[in-house]
N, C-alpha and C positions, 0 to 999 in steps of 0.2 A: 784243762778241758779233758773230757773222757778220752782215754787213749789205751792202746795196748801197751803194757809195760812188761817187756820180757824179763823173766826171773823174779817177778814180784806178784804176790797175791794178797788179797784182803785176808787177814787172819780171821779164823772162825770165831764168832762171838764178839768181834770188834764192833764198837758202836760209834762209828764216825758220824758226825753231824751231817744230815742230808743237805745237799747242795742242789740248787736249781740253776742249771747252766743253759744258756741259750746256744743251741747247736744248729749248724746248717746241715741240710740233707746231704750235700756233697761230702762234708766232714765226716759224717757218720759212715758213709759208704767207704771212705778212705780208711777209717778205723777198722772196718770189717775186712777189707782187702788185705790190710797189713796183718791182721790177726790170722786170716787164712794162709798167708805166706808163712807165718811162724809155726803153723800146723804142718807145713809141707804139702799143702793141697795141690800145688802144681805138679809134683811128682806122682801123686795118687791119680789125679785127672788124666795124666798122660797115658797111664796103663788102661784106665777105663775107656778113654777115647780110642786107643789103639785096637781094643777088642770090642768095639761097637757098643759100649755102655755109657756113652756120654749123657749126663743129665740134661744137657741143653738141646738134644735133638728135637727138631720141630719148632724151636723158638724163632720168632719172626726177627729177632735182633741178632741172630747168629749168621755170620757171613763166612763162606768158605775162604780159607786163607787169611782170614782176619780175626775171626773169633767173635767175641761179644762186642757189639757196637753201641750198646746203651746199658750202662750199669744202672741198677735200681737197688732200692733197700731190701725188697723181698728176696731177690736172688742172692744178695750178699749175706743176708741173715740165715738162709736156708742151708741145712747141712744134709749131706748124703749119709747113708748108714756108715761108711767108713770113717768120715770125719766125726761123726756123732760118736762112734766108738772110741776114737782117740780122746775126745774130751770126757767121755764117761769113764774110761779106764784110768784117766789122770785126775778124776774128781773135779773137772772144771765145766761139766755141761750146763749145770744150773747157772753158773756165772755168765756163760754165753747167752743162755735164754733170758736171764733177768735183764741183761743190757737191751736186747732186741725187743723185749716186751714194751719198752719205753717209746719205741719208734712207731709212730702212727702210719696208717695208710698202706700197709703192706698187702699185697694181693698176689695172684699167681703170675710170675714172670713180669710183673709191672707194679707200679705204686702210685698212690695219690698222696705220698708224704709231702707236707708243706716244706717250702724252702727253708723255714726256720721253726724250730720248737724247742721245748725245754726237756731236759733229762735230769735225773738226780743221781743215778748210779753210773760210775765209769766202768770200763771194761778192763779188768786186770786178769791177764792170763800168763801162765808160764810159757816160755818159749820152748815148744817140743818138736821142732823141725826135724831133729834126728829120729824121733819116733815115726814121723810121717814118712821119712825116707826108708825106714825099715819096713813099714807097712807096704809101701809101694813095691819094694823088692819082693816081699812075700806074695803080693798080688800078681806080680809078673811071673813068678815061679808057678803059682797055681794056674794061671791062664795058659802057660806052656804045657803043664801036665794034663789039664782038662780041656780037651779039644771042643767039647760041646758048646755050641753057640749060646751066649748069654749066661755062661756059668758065673762069671765075675759079677755081673749086674744082678743076678738072682741071689747070690750070696750077700751082696751089699744090701739088697732090699729086705732080706730075712733078718739081718742084723738090725736094720733100721726099725722094722716092725716090733721086734722084741724089745729094743731100748724104749720105744714109745709106750709099750705096755706097762713098763715099770711105773709110769705116771698114773695108771689105773689101779694099781694094787698096793698103794702105800699103807693101807689098813688091813691088808690081807697077806700076812707073812708067808703062809704056805704057797700061795700063788707067786709071790714075789721070788721065793727061793727057786720055784720051777722056772721062772723066766730067766733068772740069773744063771741057772744051769744051762739053759738053751743058749744064752749069749756066750758062755764059756765054751760050749761045744762048738758053736759056729765059728768062733775065733781061734779055736785050738790049732788050725793049720798055720797061724801067723807066728812062726817060730822066731824069726828075727825080732819081730815086734815085742814078743813076750820077754825076750832077753833084755831089750832096751827098757821095757817097763820095770823089770826088776831092778835095773840100775837107777832109773829115774826115782822110784819109790825109796830106794836107799838114800839118794841125794836129798830128797825132800825130807825124809825122816831125820837126817843129820842137821838139816838147816832149821828145823823147828825147835 
């Protein structure tokens, strides 16, 4: 069944025979939650929540002292700018998007996803929890240095918008270069993460 497989990725150019697998809505949510855990999302979320930048503020399913009370496919599939950058920087963002494009019924903070449906593409991601921990430490340091309210969430949103722009300039190399430079500038304060990324890319290069 489709699952997060730490340390394993589909090789570029591989032509695996398409599979049609019957999946339950709950199984897909669990796959997503496991994947987010492997990204270190819990550490990143703690920093954002601490400094008033929770993505869940205002959600009807959020309860003080409990957290989320109703998981759904749309919130599980959604990535903030920080998590999106982790997957972008490790070359895994399209892998994530391709998996969730198969899941019907997603909406804003709720879903109409059927209890059962079929998918063809499993989710294969590298486990990069160490990178998520490094990013969380960088965000904590930035939040301490920059006292302005909303600094962390504004940075997160700027990163998010620039990464999304890459989808609109696939046939415009000059614009794409400008957007990539913007992303590099916005993420330049992530010193711990950049060091971890260097080591990660070396490991990946050695394993290929």
